N, C-alpha and C positions, 0 to 999 in steps of 0.2 A: 840084560839090563845095564850091567856095568859097561859093556862094550858100547852101547848106545850113548851112555853118558860121556865116555871118552871121545866118541866121535863128535858129539855136540860141543864139547869143550874145545876140541881141535878146530871145529868150524869157527868158533868165536875168536880163537887166537888168530886164525888166518884172516878173518874179516877185519880184526883190529889192526893186523899188520898191513893189510891193504889200505886201510884208512890212514895209517900213520905215514906211509910212504909219501903221498903228496903233501901231507902236513909238514914233514921234515924238509921236503924240497922247498916248500914255500917259506919255511923258517930260514933255511940257509940263504934263500934269495933275498928276502925282505929285510932281515935284521941289520945288515950294514947300512941301510938307507934310512934308518930311524934314529932320531937324536933326542936327547933331553933338552927341554926348553925351560929357562929360568927367567923370572921377572921379580921386581921388588915385592909383589903381593901374592905370587902364586908360582907353582911349578906345573908344567904340562909336557906335551910331546909334540914333535914335528917330524915330518918325513919328506924326503926329496921327491920332487916332481919336475917336469920340464918347466923351467922358469924360476925355480927357487924352492924354498921350504914351505910346505903347507901345514897349517895348524888351525886351531879354533880361534875365532875372533875374540871371544871373551877372555882368552888367555894372554892377549897382547895389549891390554888397556894401560899398563904401566910400563915405563921405560927406566933404565935400559933393559934390552932384551938380550939374553945370553943363551947360546946353544952349546952343549957339551958333546963333542964328537971325538971319540977315541981318547977321552980324558983331557982334551984341549978345549978351553973356553974361548968362544968367539962371539963378538957382538954382531947382532943383525938388526935390520930395520924393517919396518912395515912398508911394503911396496904397494899393496892394495888390500882393501878390506871390504867385507860384505856382512853387515850386521844381521840382515834378515836370514841369510843362510848360515850364519855363525862360522864364516870362513875367512882366513887371512893368508896372504902370501908374503913371505919374508925373503930378503936377499942379503948377501954378505957372507954366506958360508955354503960349503958343499960337503956332502957326506961321501965317504969312500965307496959306498955301494951304488952311487948314481941314482938317477930317477927311477921310481917305481912306475909300472904300467897301470893305467886306470882301466878298469873293466869297461867294455863297450856293450854291456848287456844289463838287463835288470836283475836284481838279486832274486833268488828263488827261496821262498819259505821252506825251511827244513835243511838247506845246504849247510855244510860245515864251514866254519870261519875261524881265523886266528886273530885275536886282538893284541896289538902291540902298544905298550905304553909305559910311562914312568909312574906306575901306580903308587899312591901314597907318598909321592915325592921322595922316593928312596935314592934318586940319582942314578938309576940304571934302568935299562929297558927289560921288561918282563913280557912273557907271552902267555895268553890264556885262550883256551879252546871254548867254542860254543857253536851255536847254530843261529841261522836267521829265523826269528820267530814270526815276523810279519813285516809288511811294507805298507806304509801309511803316509798321509799328508799332514804336515804340521805347519799351520799358518802359511800355506802356499809353498812350502818346501817339502820335497820328497825325502822321507827318512825311513830307516828300517829299525826294527827292534831286534836285539840279540840277547841271549841269556848268558853271554860271556861275562865272567866276573870282573867287570871293570871297576875302578876306584878313582877318587880324585887324583889328578895327576896324569890320568890316561887321556884326558881331553886333547884332541888334535892328533891322536895316534891313528894308524891305518887299520882297517878291518880287511884282512886278506883272505881271499878264497883259496881253495885247494890248488888252483892252477897258478897261484902266485900273483894274481892281479888284485888291485885294491878295489873293493866293491863299495866302500864307504869310509867316512872319517868320523871317528868317535867324538861326540859333543857333550853328552849329558847322561846322567843316570836317573831313572825314574824312582822317586822316593817311595818306599813301601812295596814296590813291585819286584825289585831285583833285576829288572830289565834295563838295558842301556839303549840310548838312541844314537844313531849315526846318520850323517848326511850322505846320501847315495852318490855314487860316482857320476851319475847323470848331472846332478847339481854341481859337483866339483868341476866337471868339464865346462858347464855353462859359465861358472865363475872364472875359470882360467881363460876362457875365450874373450873375456872383457866385461862380463855382466857383473861388475862390482864397483863400489864407490871408491873414490880416491881417499888416501889417508888425510888426516887433519894436518893443519899447519904445524902443530906441536911435534908430530912425528917426522915430517919431512918438510923442511923450510922451502917455501916457494922461491924460485929464481926470479930476480928482478927483471921486469920487462925492458928490452932494449929501447933506448931513446931514438926517436927519428930526427936525425940531425938536419934533414932537408927542410924542416919547418922552423928551424931556429931563426934564420935571417928574416924571412917574411914576417914572423911574429914580432921580432925586435923592431923592424922598420915600421910596422903598423903601430906599435906602442909608442915609438918616438914621434910619429906623425900626429897621433892623438894628443900627446903631451904638448907638442909645439902649438897645435891649434888651440888647445885650452889656454896656454900661456898668452898667445896673441889676443884671444878674446878677453882675457882678464886685463891685459894692458890697455886695450882700446877702451874698455869700460872705465878703468881708472883715469885715463887721459880725458875722457869725455866728462867725467865728474869734476876734474880739476878745471876744465875750460868753461864750464857752465857758470855764467855770472850770478853773483848772489842777488837775490831780489831786493830792490830798494823799496823802502817803506813808502807807501802811497799816502799823500796828504788826505786827511779827512776834513772835509769842509762842513762846519756847523754854522748854520745861519740862525741867528737869534733875531727873531722879529721884534719889533718895537714892543717892549714889555708893557708899555703904557700907551697904547694907541689912542690917537685923538678920537674922541667919539663924534667930533663934529666934522672930521675931514677924512681924506683917503690915507693910505699907508705912507709914512714919513721915512724915506731911506736914510736920512741923516741920523736917525736914532737907532740904526741897526748896527750889529757887530758881526765880524767874521773871525772864527777861531780855526787855527791850523793845529791839528793834533796829530 
C-alpha cells in the first residue's frame, strides 16, 4: 500500500515537471517582450508584436502614454485603435525581447496558459498560470475565458500558450465569476492586418494637405476678370445716371369756362381764362 502511494506521488511529481518545462520555456521567451504601460488615469500592460506594442484600447484613452522597459520610461503614441475589439497599437518604443509570435490556431478549452501583466499597478510584470475555460463570441468579437488570476493592470497583457505563442490579449475580468476575458489571436491578426480605425486628431495631429500651386494663377486671373467686369458695369451705370436729363415740369393747362355764360347766346371766349401751373 505504501509502495503504491509512493509510486502515485512520483507520477504526480513527474507529470508536474513535464508541465512546468514548457511553462518555464514560455516564461523565459515571453517575459522580455512585455512592458508596463502608464497613463494619467490607469496602469496596464503592453507587449511587442510586429509593428509596435499591442495593448487594450480602454487603457490608452488618456495621454501622455508611458511604457516602462528595463526601468526606463519612454513615451509612446497611438498608431491605430479598434474600440470594438478593445485593441490598440502603440509606436515609439521597442522591448529587448522583440516581437512575440501570434498563434495561428484556435485556443483549445482545457489547455494551459500563462497570463502576463502589471497586476494591481505594481509597476512590474507578474505571471499567473491558468487554463482556457471556454471560447465564445462577445458582441461580434471572438474571446476566450480563462481562470488565470488576473487583476486590474493586467489589461493588454499576453496570454501565452505552452509553445510560447500568444493565443489572446487580456482585456477584462468578469465580476463575480473570477474568470477573465481575452481577445483571441485571430482577432488580433485581423486588427494588425488593418481592420482598425484611425486614432483621433487629439492623439495624432493630421498633416496639412499640400496646396496645388498649379491652380493659383487661373483662380487669380478669374477673380481679377470678375472684379474688372463688375467695376466696368458699375461705372457705366453711374455714367448713364449722370447723363440722363432731369425731367422738366410739364405745363398744366386749366381752362376755366365762362363762369357766367350768357343764357341767351353761345360760349363767349373773351370771358375765358388760361392758367399755367
